[in-house]
C-alpha positions in Angstrom: -7.8 5.6 10.7 -8.0 1.9 10.0 -6.2 0.7 6.8 -8.6 -1.4 4.7 -6.2 -2.2 1.9 -4.4 -5.5 2.6 -1.6 -4.6 0.2 -0.9 -1.4 2.2 -1.0 -3.3 5.5 1.5 -5.8 4.1 3.9 -3.1 2.7 3.7 -0.8 5.7 3.3 -3.4 8.5 0.7 -1.1 10.1 -3.1 -1.5 10.5 -3.8 2.2 11.1 -2.8 5.6 9.6 -2.5 8.7 11.8 -5.0 11.3 10.8 -5.7 14.9 11.9 -9.2 15.9 12.9 -10.8 19.1 14.1 -11.5 19.2 17.8 -12.7 22.8 18.2 -10.1 23.3 21.0 -8.0 26.3 20.3 -5.0 24.9 22.1 -4.9 21.6 20.2 -2.2 21.4 17.5 -0.1 19.0 15.6 3.7 19.1 15.5 5.2 18.7 12.1 7.5 19.8 9.4 6.7 21.9 6.4 8.0 20.4 3.1 8.0 22.4 -0.1 6.8 20.3 -3.1 6.0 20.9 -6.7 2.5 21.2 -8.1 3.0 17.8 -9.7 4.0 16.2 -6.4 0.9 17.8 -4.8 -1.4 16.3 -7.4 0.3 12.9 -7.0 -0.3 13.1 -3.2 -4.0 13.9 -3.9 -4.2 10.9 -6.2 -2.6 8.7 -3.6 -4.9 9.7 -0.6 -8.2 7.9 -0.1 -11.5 9.6 0.3 -11.1 9.5 4.1 -8.6 12.3 3.8 -9.3 15.8 2.5 -6.6 18.4 1.7 -7.3 21.8 3.2 -5.4 25.1 3.4 -4.4 26.3 6.9 -2.3 29.0 8.5 0.2 27.4 10.8 1.2 28.9 14.2 4.4 30.0 12.5 2.2 32.2 10.2 3.0 30.1 7.1 0.2 28.9 4.9 0.3 25.2 4.1 -1.8 22.3 2.8 -2.7 19.5 5.2 -4.6 16.3 4.9 -7.3 15.9 7.5 -10.0 13.5 8.4 -12.9 14.3 6.0 -15.5 13.2 8.5 -14.8 16.1 10.8 -14.7 19.0 8.3 -17.1 21.8 8.9 -19.2 22.6 5.8 -19.4 26.1 4.6 
């Protein structure tokens, strides 16, 4: 996902953020780490993320439930 905020580019040194999107392929997955955070930290993360990201609940291959931020353009509508 291209970064449009020049301050973010200057601070991070990056022009793009990685982003998860739904592919419809059952074998596709993303490696990562589950981090336990407080409700306040979750709300702060929501405030930080731009509209291009949407937080959704998922069940990980481990069976744990977790929140993940995904590319809002590829969400399936209910």
